[in-house]
ZADREN-235194 format. One record per residue (C-alpha): residue in one letter; x, y, z. Coordinates in steps of 0.05 Angstrom, whole numbers, plus 5000, padded with zeros to 4 digits. Last residue first. Layout:
BEGIN
AXYZ;...
% end
This chain:
BEGIN
X725139906203;X729040316268;X724540046312;X726139346295;X720838876339;X722438126336;X715837826327;X714937226372;X708536786334;X711236116356;X711535816288;X714336516259;X719436556323;X722035906303;X723235986223;X730136266251;X732837006262;X732936846338;X738236306325;X742836916298;X749236776343;X754337106299;X761736856281;X760736146291;X753735906278;X752035156271;X753234556226;X760234806203;X758334736131;X751434796121;X750535256191;X756635656169;X755035796105;X747636086126;X752136546180;X756136706122;X752136936083;X747537296131;X754537746148;X756337916085;X749338016064;X747438526115;X748939106083;X744838916028;X739338556059;X736539196095;X730539336058;X725338786080;X730238236110;X726137666086;X731237146061;X735736666069;X731835966077;X735035336083;X731734646052;X735333976073;X730033656125;X724334006099;X718534076154;X722234636201;X726035026151;X733235146168;X736135766183;X735436586166;X728836926157;X731137706161;X726338226202;X719938576176;X716238226236;X710937806202;X709338156136;X716938036110;X717738496056;X722938146004;X722739005980;X722339125918;X724739605867;X722340265823;X725840765791;X726441535780;X730741935736;X730442765750;X726843255787;X729344025782;X729244325852;X726244945896;X722644855950;X729144315966;X733244995994;X728644936054;X730644256075;X726743936129;X719144206096;X722544176028;X723343396048;X716643276073;X712943686016;X717643295956;X715642615990;X708242575986;X704642935936;X709443075880;X714142465896;X708042005896;X705542375833;X710642035794;X708041405806;X713840915781;X713640265737;X716239665768;X711139155752;X705938655782;X707639065854;X701439505853;X702240035902;X702039975987;X696940536005;X694040206062;X699840026091;X703240726085;X707640876031;X715140826046;X719341396034;X724241685975;X730341945965;X736242115913;X740842765908;X744543135857;X748343785877;X754443685835;X758643215893;X755742545881;X748942285898;X747442645971;X742342256010;X734342256023;X729741976073;X721342096085;X719741686141;X715942366164;X721442426227;X726142496169;X731441976164;X737642306126;X743941936100;X749942496112;X750543176073;X757943376097;X759643486027;X753844026013;X746444056024;X742944385963;X743145075934;X744744735865;X738144325873;X737943715830;X733943065839;X733142345835;X727341875858;X727641145889;X720440875892;X718140185936;X714939595909;X714039105963;X714038315942;X711837835999;X715337436042;X710537076105;X713736366090;X707435876083;X706735326140;X709634566117;X709234236052;X712234425990;X708834545926;X713434925885;X709235475870;X708535615949;X715635475964;X717835985910;X712436475929;X714736585997;X721936725968;X719937205915;X721637785943;X728737485957;X729936835923;X735236615974;X731836005981;X738135485996;X737434745981;X741534176002;X742933455977;X741833615908;X739533295835;X737733735787;X732133645743;X732434105676;X726734455649;X723334515586;X717234955569;X721835515545;X722336195543;X728036195593;X729835445619;X725835175677;X730034875733;X725834355770;X729234185842;X730033445853;X731533045916;X727933495971;X726833176041;X720633106076;X718333176153;X710932946167;X712432356208;X720132046188;X721332206117;X718432306053;X721332445993;X720733055950;X721133285875;X721034025871;X718134495824;X718235255786;X726435395796;X727835875738;X733436015696;X739536245680;X746035805700;X751635885759;X756435405784;X761535635844;X768535485834;X772035875871;X773336355818;X766136415807;X765436535885;X770237115881;X767637445813;X760437445837;X761837615905;X765238245872;X760138395815;X754538425878;X758838915916;X760439335852;X753139335846;X751339585903;X755740225894;X756340505971;X753040886024;X754241186097;X755640836166;X762040606189;X763241066242;X760541756273;X752741556269;X748342156280;X742442066332;X736942676328;X732843006377;X726943436394;X726543576314;X719544056304;X723944676293;X729944396259;X729744636192;X737044346161;X741744786121;X745045016176;X747444206191;X752744246250;X750244786284;X742744636270;X743343916299;X748044246364;X741644696374;X736444106362;X740543776410;X744643206377;X745842496411;X752342146379;X754241486351;X759640976354;X756040286354;X759639846408;X754439396430;X753639866494;X753140476451;X747440146405;X742739996470;X743740646493;X742240976424;X735240586420;X733340856491;X735141556468;X730941396408;X724941136441;X724941686490;X725642286433;X719141986398;X713542366426;X717943026415;X719742786345;X725542456319;X730242556269;X735241926244;X742542146213;X746341586185;X753541686172;X757442086113;X761741486100;X761841456025;X763940795999;X765540765932;X764039955926;X772339935902;X775439265886;X781839155868;X783838965791;X784638195773;X790537815775;X788837435831;X781237545855;X779538055923;X774137805951;X775737716028;X783138126025;X779838575978;X773938766022;X777438976082;X772839536099;X767839166066;X768038586117;X769338996177;X762139426154;X758638716149;X761038496215;X758339106248;X752339146206;X750538446225;X751738586298;X747239106300;X742138736266;X743038096316;X742338646367;X735338966354;X734139786353;X738439866296;X743240406289;X749440046251;X748240366178;X749440136113;X745740476056;X745440295975;X740140625956;X736739995929;X735839845856;X742439425847;X740238985902;X733038855884;X734138575819;X729238775764;X734038935709;X738138415742;X741738345665;X741637515691;X734137515709;X732536785727;X737836665772;X740936015792;X746635785837;X750335165839;X754734935893;X759234325883;X763234155945;X770033945941;X773934185881;X777834775911;X777134525984;X776335116036;X769734946058;X769235626088;X770635966028;X766535465988;X760035556027;X761736316041;X762036445964;X755036115955;X751536526010;X754137235987;X751837065923;X744936885936;X744837455991;X747637945935;X741637715883;X743137095850;X736536635871;X736135945888;X742735655909;X743234885895;X747734545945;X751633845935;X749733875855;X747233455808;X744433385727;X748634025710;X746434595667;X748634615598;X754835045592;X753235665547;X756935715485;X762835905446;X764935515396;X772135195408;X777835405365;X782135625420;X781335205481;X775235515526;X775935665596;X770735665632;X763135765627;X757536435614;X754336235682;X759036595729;X765136875684;X772436575692;X770335835704;X775335465740;X781935265701;X783334405723;X778334055671;X780034605615;X787534445623;X786033695612;X781233845558;X786834285522;X792433805532;X787733175497;X785633625441;X792933825432;X795133115430;X790132785383;X790933415335;X798633285337;X797432575320;X792832725261;X798133165242;X803532715242;X799732125207;X801132295138;X808732385155;X811832935144;X817632975083;X824732995108;X827833735101;X832433835043;X840033645037;X842833984990;X848833644944;X855134034920;X855534044838;X856534804839;X859535094897;X855535594941;X857836224957;X853436544905;X846836334879;X847436034805;X843036494767;X836236224736;X832036764748;X828936544809;X835536424831;X838535774831;X842035324880;X846734834848;X844234194823;X845833444862;X839933574908;X834834144886;X834634694927;X828735164919;X830335554975;X836635275013;X837334695062;X844934525094;X843534485154;X841035145158;X841435585101;X834235765093;X830635735156;X827535055178;X821235195219;X820534905287;X817234255315;X812933995376;X816634255419;X816633935493;X814334455552;
% end
């Protein structure tokens, strides 16, 4: 790199402090400086031209702009590399993007990551992700229990779990960023344990046969075997249980979300804070339309920024159905609604130890270990007629007292005496049609793709579903997994995909 200048040192090239041509250098007290002959002329630095600093400033400014254009953003939504002295501010929402992803949960960020990863070009496709809650205080991702299991009854769900398990096992190969700390999602491989009563035994055994055909490592346990392996459990009303032996357990949801965000941002994905409330469309042939602009409304403001785009991905989670309705888009409604679910925590010093799995009771109640110090968390889904109001995330503690606790104490006698801890509410992006994800193009809007409605298993399926969405957009079709049955066609045809485990 070229040197812009260097400071002159006393004594170099004949310069001395306070040197005056034709005179001996003197100390501050006026005494001649030893070692310098009187009358010897001294050289001084040439005076800087008046335009030197101006030229230097212009050159540095040009260098800063060049570097800024070459460096990717460092943090999603918080701007990129900033030259020294530049005031920190949020970057403006761009006026155009190739792809706009609506929703910054784990599914949205997974889709954004795979779009850039599959494209394979540094400055190619311009992907913009829009998230209305940058604190993620109400995000379904970070408020979940963090489970991953393969014991589904639909082949598509099994295969997505298998893909995601492999992805998470090698997460640093996929989402690692150079010069950043390695990713640790704190995976706990304790397995899932599903209990079945006598009237559900045949169905569970049939599901296990399907899972084994798909390569799932799962064991069927009799009540006697169950009691031997988990002596803390009351097995009196259990006919059979299925226990995952590999790639099942739970992990830190925030760690996975953060890893997707960091990697996607390093690949050039842009992000902004705002809410998509409207679209501008143009008609095509027949009743088919196309989105030309999305309207991104600023936080706490009536202003919005129209963004021209080629493709829109609806990954708005529990509000995916509302997004299409509020936006006034044509076509049939998307049957996805927010459903509130509670997660309760408690302490029991005599409870199950380190071998405790993620247990799904015959009654639908569930719990898992939370650390190794006698802490647990769990809950259950309410009956359809008892669905709580989803307008806020307030917690009904009586639900634990009256519904959850009695069921868990029945299964684990030690839980009859426990100390209840914190609790929180979160949202399921609940597909009222069949409780399975909707993935693929919209039937009436040419450039709109849906990635939502996973009804509680979106976190674990995000790596697989995000890649599938990326393949549809970048490659024009599925390559890794065939997920065509999760498309909109089943909604129009009334063909429900029944998932026994959800």
